[in-house]
Each structure stands twice: as C-alpha cells, then as structure tokens.
PDB file of N, CA, C, O and CB in Angstrom:
ATOM      1  N   MET A   1      -2.179  -7.314  12.106  1.00  0.00           N
ATOM      2  CA  MET A   1      -1.954  -5.883  11.866  1.00  0.00           C
ATOM      3  C   MET A   1      -0.478  -5.592  11.631  1.00  0.00           C
ATOM      4  O   MET A   1      -0.128  -4.624  10.955  1.00  0.00           O
ATOM      5  CB  MET A   1      -2.470  -5.052  13.048  1.00  0.00           C
ATOM      6  N   THR A   2       0.388  -6.438  12.195  1.00  0.00           N
ATOM      7  CA  THR A   2       1.822  -6.210  11.984  1.00  0.00           C
ATOM      8  C   THR A   2       2.178  -6.369  10.509  1.00  0.00           C
ATOM      9  O   THR A   2       2.943  -5.576   9.959  1.00  0.00           O
ATOM     10  CB  THR A   2       2.660  -7.184  12.843  1.00  0.00           C
ATOM     11  N   ALA A   3       1.619  -7.398   9.873  1.00  0.00           N
ATOM     12  CA  ALA A   3       1.893  -7.614   8.450  1.00  0.00           C
ATOM     13  C   ALA A   3       1.363  -6.446   7.626  1.00  0.00           C
ATOM     14  O   ALA A   3       1.972  -6.040   6.636  1.00  0.00           O
ATOM     15  CB  ALA A   3       1.262  -8.939   7.968  1.00  0.00           C
ATOM     16  N   LEU A   4       0.223  -5.916   8.049  1.00  0.00           N
ATOM     17  CA  LEU A   4      -0.362  -4.789   7.327  1.00  0.00           C
ATOM     18  C   LEU A   4       0.553  -3.575   7.406  1.00  0.00           C
ATOM     19  O   LEU A   4       0.754  -2.879   6.410  1.00  0.00           O
ATOM     20  CB  LEU A   4      -1.750  -4.447   7.888  1.00  0.00           C
ATOM     21  N   LYS A   5       1.111  -3.317   8.598  1.00  0.00           N
ATOM     22  CA  LYS A   5       2.023  -2.183   8.752  1.00  0.00           C
ATOM     23  C   LYS A   5       3.286  -2.396   7.927  1.00  0.00           C
ATOM     24  O   LYS A   5       3.799  -1.455   7.321  1.00  0.00           O
ATOM     25  CB  LYS A   5       2.384  -1.974  10.234  1.00  0.00           C
ATOM     26  N   ASN A   6       3.795  -3.637   7.899  1.00  0.00           N
ATOM     27  CA  ASN A   6       5.004  -3.914   7.124  1.00  0.00           C
ATOM     28  C   ASN A   6       4.754  -3.690   5.639  1.00  0.00           C
ATOM     29  O   ASN A   6       5.580  -3.098   4.946  1.00  0.00           O
ATOM     30  CB  ASN A   6       5.487  -5.352   7.370  1.00  0.00           C
ATOM     31  N   ILE A   7       3.614  -4.165   5.154  1.00  0.00           N
ATOM     32  CA  ILE A   7       3.293  -3.991   3.735  1.00  0.00           C
ATOM     33  C   ILE A   7       3.144  -2.506   3.412  1.00  0.00           C
ATOM     34  O   ILE A   7       3.614  -2.032   2.378  1.00  0.00           O
ATOM     35  CB  ILE A   7       1.994  -4.758   3.367  1.00  0.00           C
ATOM     36  N   TYR A   8       2.477  -1.772   4.324  1.00  0.00           N
ATOM     37  CA  TYR A   8       2.287  -0.337   4.078  1.00  0.00           C
ATOM     38  C   TYR A   8       3.623   0.394   4.091  1.00  0.00           C
ATOM     39  O   TYR A   8       3.873   1.245   3.238  1.00  0.00           O
ATOM     40  CB  TYR A   8       1.341   0.273   5.130  1.00  0.00           C
ATOM     41  N   GLN A   9       4.486   0.068   5.059  1.00  0.00           N
ATOM     42  CA  GLN A   9       5.773   0.749   5.147  1.00  0.00           C
ATOM     43  C   GLN A   9       6.648   0.398   3.946  1.00  0.00           C
ATOM     44  O   GLN A   9       7.320   1.271   3.398  1.00  0.00           O
ATOM     45  CB  GLN A   9       6.490   0.381   6.458  1.00  0.00           C
ATOM     46  N   ASN A  10       6.649  -0.869   3.529  1.00  0.00           N
ATOM     47  CA  ASN A  10       7.459  -1.261   2.374  1.00  0.00           C
ATOM     48  C   ASN A  10       6.978  -0.535   1.122  1.00  0.00           C
ATOM     49  O   ASN A  10       7.785  -0.025   0.345  1.00  0.00           O
ATOM     50  CB  ASN A  10       7.405  -2.791   2.162  1.00  0.00           C
ATOM     51  N   GLY A  11       5.667  -0.491   0.930  1.00  0.00           N
ATOM     52  CA  GLY A  11       5.128   0.185  -0.245  1.00  0.00           C
ATOM     53  C   GLY A  11       5.339   1.686  -0.174  1.00  0.00           C
ATOM     54  O   GLY A  11       5.477   2.351  -1.201  1.00  0.00           O
ATOM     55  N   HIS A  12       5.365   2.223   1.054  1.00  0.00           N
ATOM     56  CA  HIS A  12       5.499   3.674   1.204  1.00  0.00           C
ATOM     57  C   HIS A  12       6.942   4.116   0.976  1.00  0.00           C
ATOM     58  O   HIS A  12       7.197   5.100   0.281  1.00  0.00           O
ATOM     59  CB  HIS A  12       5.026   4.115   2.599  1.00  0.00           C
ATOM     60  N   PHE A  13       7.883   3.379   1.566  1.00  0.00           N
ATOM     61  CA  PHE A  13       9.277   3.807   1.495  1.00  0.00           C
ATOM     62  C   PHE A  13       9.966   3.323   0.222  1.00  0.00           C
ATOM     63  O   PHE A  13      11.013   3.854  -0.147  1.00  0.00           O
ATOM     64  CB  PHE A  13      10.034   3.307   2.707  1.00  0.00           C
ATOM     65  N   SER A  14       9.397   2.321  -0.456  1.00  0.00           N
ATOM     66  CA  SER A  14      10.040   1.825  -1.672  1.00  0.00           C
ATOM     67  C   SER A  14       9.800   2.774  -2.843  1.00  0.00           C
ATOM     68  O   SER A  14      10.526   2.736  -3.837  1.00  0.00           O
ATOM     69  CB  SER A  14       9.525   0.421  -2.016  1.00  0.00           C
ATOM     70  N   THR A  15       8.768   3.635  -2.725  1.00  0.00           N
ATOM     71  CA  THR A  15       8.490   4.578  -3.806  1.00  0.00           C
ATOM     72  C   THR A  15       9.217   5.886  -3.529  1.00  0.00           C
ATOM     73  O   THR A  15       8.909   6.557  -2.544  1.00  0.00           O
ATOM     74  CB  THR A  15       6.963   4.820  -3.958  1.00  0.00           C
ATOM     75  N   PRO A  16      10.173   6.267  -4.372  1.00  0.00           N
ATOM     76  CA  PRO A  16      10.915   7.516  -4.159  1.00  0.00           C
ATOM     77  C   PRO A  16      10.005   8.722  -4.346  1.00  0.00           C
ATOM     78  O   PRO A  16       9.118   8.689  -5.199  1.00  0.00           O
ATOM     79  CB  PRO A  16      12.115   7.606  -5.121  1.00  0.00           C
ATOM     80  N   PRO A  17      10.200   9.780  -3.576  1.00  0.00           N
ATOM     81  CA  PRO A  17       9.375  10.988  -3.719  1.00  0.00           C
ATOM     82  C   PRO A  17       9.618  11.660  -5.063  1.00  0.00           C
ATOM     83  O   PRO A  17      10.760  11.822  -5.493  1.00  0.00           O
ATOM     84  CB  PRO A  17       9.666  11.977  -2.580  1.00  0.00           C
ATOM     85  N   CYS A  18       8.543  12.043  -5.714  1.00  0.00           N
ATOM     86  CA  CYS A  18       8.653  12.689  -7.026  1.00  0.00           C
ATOM     87  C   CYS A  18       7.892  14.004  -6.971  1.00  0.00           C
ATOM     88  O   CYS A  18       6.682  14.014  -6.749  1.00  0.00           O
ATOM     89  CB  CYS A  18       8.100  11.766  -8.172  1.00  0.00           C
ATOM     90  N   GLN A  19       8.596  15.113  -7.173  1.00  0.00           N
ATOM     91  CA  GLN A  19       7.954  16.426  -7.087  1.00  0.00           C
ATOM     92  C   GLN A  19       7.032  16.678  -8.279  1.00  0.00           C
ATOM     93  O   GLN A  19       6.073  17.443  -8.174  1.00  0.00           O
ATOM     94  CB  GLN A  19       9.014  17.528  -7.005  1.00  0.00           C
ATOM     95  N   GLU A  20       7.320  16.037  -9.411  1.00  0.00           N
ATOM     96  CA  GLU A  20       6.498  16.272 -10.596  1.00  0.00           C
ATOM     97  C   GLU A  20       5.175  15.509 -10.508  1.00  0.00           C
ATOM     98  O   GLU A  20       4.174  15.908 -11.103  1.00  0.00           O
ATOM     99  CB  GLU A  20       7.260  15.862 -11.863  1.00  0.00           C
ATOM    100  N   CYS A  21       5.189  14.391  -9.744  1.00  0.00           N
ATOM    101  CA  CYS A  21       3.971  13.589  -9.625  1.00  0.00           C
ATOM    102  C   CYS A  21       3.785  13.194  -8.161  1.00  0.00           C
ATOM    103  O   CYS A  21       4.060  12.053  -7.789  1.00  0.00           O
ATOM    104  CB  CYS A  21       4.036  12.321 -10.543  1.00  0.00           C
ATOM    105  N   PRO A  22       3.322  14.124  -7.330  1.00  0.00           N
ATOM    106  CA  PRO A  22       3.192  13.858  -5.895  1.00  0.00           C
ATOM    107  C   PRO A  22       2.079  12.872  -5.579  1.00  0.00           C
ATOM    108  O   PRO A  22       2.031  12.328  -4.475  1.00  0.00           O
ATOM    109  CB  PRO A  22       2.945  15.146  -5.152  1.00  0.00           C
ATOM    110  N   PHE A  23       1.176  12.631  -6.541  1.00  0.00           N
ATOM    111  CA  PHE A  23       0.039  11.754  -6.269  1.00  0.00           C
ATOM    112  C   PHE A  23       0.382  10.288  -6.513  1.00  0.00           C
ATOM    113  O   PHE A  23      -0.366   9.404  -6.095  1.00  0.00           O
ATOM    114  CB  PHE A  23      -1.148  12.155  -7.128  1.00  0.00           C
ATOM    115  N   SER A  24       1.506  10.017  -7.186  1.00  0.00           N
ATOM    116  CA  SER A  24       1.825   8.636  -7.558  1.00  0.00           C
ATOM    117  C   SER A  24       2.089   7.779  -6.327  1.00  0.00           C
ATOM    118  O   SER A  24       1.625   6.641  -6.257  1.00  0.00           O
ATOM    119  CB  SER A  24       3.039   8.601  -8.489  1.00  0.00           C
ATOM    120  N   ALA A  25       2.829   8.311  -5.355  1.00  0.00           N
ATOM    121  CA  ALA A  25       3.154   7.531  -4.165  1.00  0.00           C
ATOM    122  C   ALA A  25       1.878   7.202  -3.394  1.00  0.00           C
ATOM    123  O   ALA A  25       1.694   6.066  -2.956  1.00  0.00           O
ATOM    124  CB  ALA A  25       4.151   8.297  -3.263  1.00  0.00           C
ATOM    125  N   GLN A  26       1.003   8.182  -3.227  1.00  0.00           N
ATOM    126  CA  GLN A  26      -0.245   7.941  -2.497  1.00  0.00           C
ATOM    127  C   GLN A  26      -1.119   6.950  -3.257  1.00  0.00           C
ATOM    128  O   GLN A  26      -1.785   6.116  -2.644  1.00  0.00           O
ATOM    129  CB  GLN A  26      -1.010   9.263  -2.269  1.00  0.00           C
ATOM    130  N   THR A  27      -1.122   7.035  -4.579  1.00  0.00           N
ATOM    131  CA  THR A  27      -1.921   6.110  -5.383  1.00  0.00           C
ATOM    132  C   THR A  27      -1.420   4.688  -5.213  1.00  0.00           C
ATOM    133  O   THR A  27      -2.217   3.761  -5.073  1.00  0.00           O
ATOM    134  CB  THR A  27      -1.888   6.509  -6.865  1.00  0.00           C
ATOM    135  N   ILE A  28      -0.099   4.506  -5.223  1.00  0.00           N
ATOM    136  CA  ILE A  28       0.474   3.173  -5.042  1.00  0.00           C
ATOM    137  C   ILE A  28       0.116   2.636  -3.662  1.00  0.00           C
ATOM    138  O   ILE A  28      -0.227   1.462  -3.523  1.00  0.00           O
ATOM    139  CB  ILE A  28       2.009   3.205  -5.228  1.00  0.00           C
ATOM    140  N   ASN A  29       0.194   3.485  -2.641  1.00  0.00           N
ATOM    141  CA  ASN A  29      -0.156   3.051  -1.292  1.00  0.00           C
ATOM    142  C   ASN A  29      -1.621   2.639  -1.230  1.00  0.00           C
ATOM    143  O   ASN A  29      -1.957   1.649  -0.581  1.00  0.00           O
ATOM    144  CB  ASN A  29       0.129   4.165  -0.273  1.00  0.00           C
ATOM    145  N   THR A  30      -2.490   3.382  -1.894  1.00  0.00           N
ATOM    146  CA  THR A  30      -3.916   3.055  -1.902  1.00  0.00           C
ATOM    147  C   THR A  30      -4.147   1.708  -2.572  1.00  0.00           C
ATOM    148  O   THR A  30      -4.948   0.905  -2.095  1.00  0.00           O
ATOM    149  CB  THR A  30      -4.722   4.152  -2.618  1.00  0.00           C
ATOM    150  N   VAL A  31      -3.451   1.459  -3.674  1.00  0.00           N
ATOM    151  CA  VAL A  31      -3.598   0.182  -4.378  1.00  0.00           C
ATOM    152  C   VAL A  31      -3.124  -0.963  -3.495  1.00  0.00           C
ATOM    153  O   VAL A  31      -3.767  -2.011  -3.439  1.00  0.00           O
ATOM    154  CB  VAL A  31      -2.811   0.196  -5.706  1.00  0.00           C
ATOM    155  N   ILE A  32      -1.993  -0.769  -2.799  1.00  0.00           N
ATOM    156  CA  ILE A  32      -1.471  -1.814  -1.915  1.00  0.00           C
ATOM    157  C   ILE A  32      -2.471  -2.107  -0.808  1.00  0.00           C
ATOM    158  O   ILE A  32      -2.747  -3.268  -0.509  1.00  0.00           O
ATOM    159  CB  ILE A  32      -0.110  -1.399  -1.315  1.00  0.00           C
ATOM    160  N   TRP A  33      -3.019  -1.051  -0.193  1.00  0.00           N
ATOM    161  CA  TRP A  33      -4.017  -1.245   0.868  1.00  0.00           C
ATOM    162  C   TRP A  33      -5.224  -1.992   0.320  1.00  0.00           C
ATOM    163  O   TRP A  33      -5.717  -2.921   0.961  1.00  0.00           O
ATOM    164  CB  TRP A  33      -4.454   0.113   1.469  1.00  0.00           C
ATOM    165  N   PHE A  34      -5.713  -1.596  -0.869  1.00  0.00           N
ATOM    166  CA  PHE A  34      -6.911  -2.205  -1.446  1.00  0.00           C
ATOM    167  C   PHE A  34      -6.683  -3.685  -1.726  1.00  0.00           C
ATOM    168  O   PHE A  34      -7.521  -4.520  -1.385  1.00  0.00           O
ATOM    169  CB  PHE A  34      -7.318  -1.478  -2.736  1.00  0.00           C
ATOM    170  N   VAL A  35      -5.549  -4.014  -2.348  1.00  0.00           N
ATOM    171  CA  VAL A  35      -5.247  -5.411  -2.671  1.00  0.00           C
ATOM    172  C   VAL A  35      -5.099  -6.228  -1.396  1.00  0.00           C
ATOM    173  O   VAL A  35      -5.588  -7.355  -1.313  1.00  0.00           O
ATOM    174  CB  VAL A  35      -3.963  -5.511  -3.521  1.00  0.00           C
ATOM    175  N   PHE A  36      -4.421  -5.656  -0.401  1.00  0.00           N
ATOM    176  CA  PHE A  36      -4.209  -6.384   0.852  1.00  0.00           C
ATOM    177  C   PHE A  36      -5.536  -6.689   1.531  1.00  0.00           C
ATOM    178  O   PHE A  36      -5.756  -7.814   1.982  1.00  0.00           O
ATOM    179  CB  PHE A  36      -3.305  -5.579   1.798  1.00  0.00           C
ATOM    180  N   PHE A  37      -6.415  -5.709   1.609  1.00  0.00           N
ATOM    181  CA  PHE A  37      -7.701  -5.922   2.274  1.00  0.00           C
ATOM    182  C   PHE A  37      -8.576  -6.881   1.485  1.00  0.00           C
ATOM    183  O   PHE A  37      -9.315  -7.662   2.084  1.00  0.00           O
ATOM    184  CB  PHE A  37      -8.428  -4.594   2.468  1.00  0.00           C
ATOM    185  N   MET A  38      -8.517  -6.846   0.166  1.00  0.00           N
ATOM    186  CA  MET A  38      -9.294  -7.788  -0.645  1.00  0.00           C
ATOM    187  C   MET A  38      -8.847  -9.212  -0.356  1.00  0.00           C
ATOM    188  O   MET A  38      -9.683 -10.093  -0.154  1.00  0.00           O
ATOM    189  CB  MET A  38      -9.147  -7.472  -2.152  1.00  0.00           C
ATOM    190  N   ILE A  39      -7.532  -9.451  -0.334  1.00  0.00           N
ATOM    191  CA  ILE A  39      -7.016 -10.790  -0.037  1.00  0.00           C
ATOM    192  C   ILE A  39      -7.366 -11.176   1.393  1.00  0.00           C
ATOM    193  O   ILE A  39      -7.736 -12.319   1.659  1.00  0.00           O
ATOM    194  CB  ILE A  39      -5.485 -10.850  -0.251  1.00  0.00           C
ATOM    195  N   TYR A  40      -7.249 -10.218   2.317  1.00  0.00           N
ATOM    196  CA  TYR A  40      -7.518 -10.492   3.733  1.00  0.00           C
ATOM    197  C   TYR A  40      -8.970 -10.912   3.933  1.00  0.00           C
ATOM    198  O   TYR A  40      -9.236 -11.899   4.617  1.00  0.00           O
ATOM    199  CB  TYR A  40      -7.200  -9.253   4.596  1.00  0.00           C
ATOM    200  N   PHE A  41      -9.909 -10.179   3.346  1.00  0.00           N
ATOM    201  CA  PHE A  41     -11.322 -10.493   3.534  1.00  0.00           C
ATOM    202  C   PHE A  41     -11.713 -11.757   2.773  1.00  0.00           C
ATOM    203  O   PHE A  41     -12.571 -12.511   3.232  1.00  0.00           O
ATOM    204  CB  PHE A  41     -12.193  -9.318   3.083  1.00  0.00           C
ATOM    205  N   LEU A  42     -11.095 -12.000   1.617  1.00  0.00           N
ATOM    206  CA  LEU A  42     -11.411 -13.216   0.872  1.00  0.00           C
ATOM    207  C   LEU A  42     -10.958 -14.446   1.648  1.00  0.00           C
ATOM    208  O   LEU A  42     -11.636 -15.473   1.626  1.00  0.00           O
ATOM    209  CB  LEU A  42     -10.753 -13.189  -0.518  1.00  0.00           C
ATOM    210  N   LYS A  43      -9.822 -14.354   2.333  1.00  0.00           N
ATOM    211  CA  LYS A  43      -9.347 -15.489   3.125  1.00  0.00           C
ATOM    212  C   LYS A  43     -10.232 -15.707   4.348  1.00  0.00           C
ATOM    213  O   LYS A  43     -10.440 -16.848   4.761  1.00  0.00           O
ATOM    214  CB  LYS A  43      -7.892 -15.270   3.560  1.00  0.00           C
ATOM    215  N   ARG A  44     -10.754 -14.633   4.931  1.00  0.00           N
ATOM    216  CA  ARG A  44     -11.612 -14.765   6.112  1.00  0.00           C
ATOM    217  C   ARG A  44     -12.988 -15.281   5.734  1.00  0.00           C
ATOM    218  O   ARG A  44     -13.628 -15.949   6.547  1.00  0.00           O
ATOM    219  CB  ARG A  44     -11.741 -13.425   6.834  1.00  0.00           C
ATOM    220  N   ALA A  45     -13.463 -14.999   4.536  1.00  0.00           N
ATOM    221  CA  ALA A  45     -14.808 -15.392   4.123  1.00  0.00           C
ATOM    222  C   ALA A  45     -14.922 -16.911   3.997  1.00  0.00           C
ATOM    223  O   ALA A  45     -15.988 -17.424   3.657  1.00  0.00           O
ATOM    224  CB  ALA A  45     -15.174 -14.722   2.791  1.00  0.00           C
TER     225      ALA A  45
END
C-alpha cells in the first residue's frame, strides 16, 4: 500500500492545477490507479 500511495501522490502532485481543464488532473489520477491495479492483479494472478 505504501507504493500505491507514493504512485498516487507523485501522479497527483506532478500535474499542475489547471483552471481551464479541472478534470485533467483527476483523469490522470484515475488512469494511474487503473494501470497500477491492473499490473498489481496481473502479478498476483
């Protein structure tokens, strides 16, 4: 879970806030979470 928090924090803080596109940061975070969980479950399977 520590690695998951680090990946989430890195992806969250590396994206600068954009007032014109407030959904971009959340979308990037969602993609990072999705990719991380896919790799995590594939390795466990």
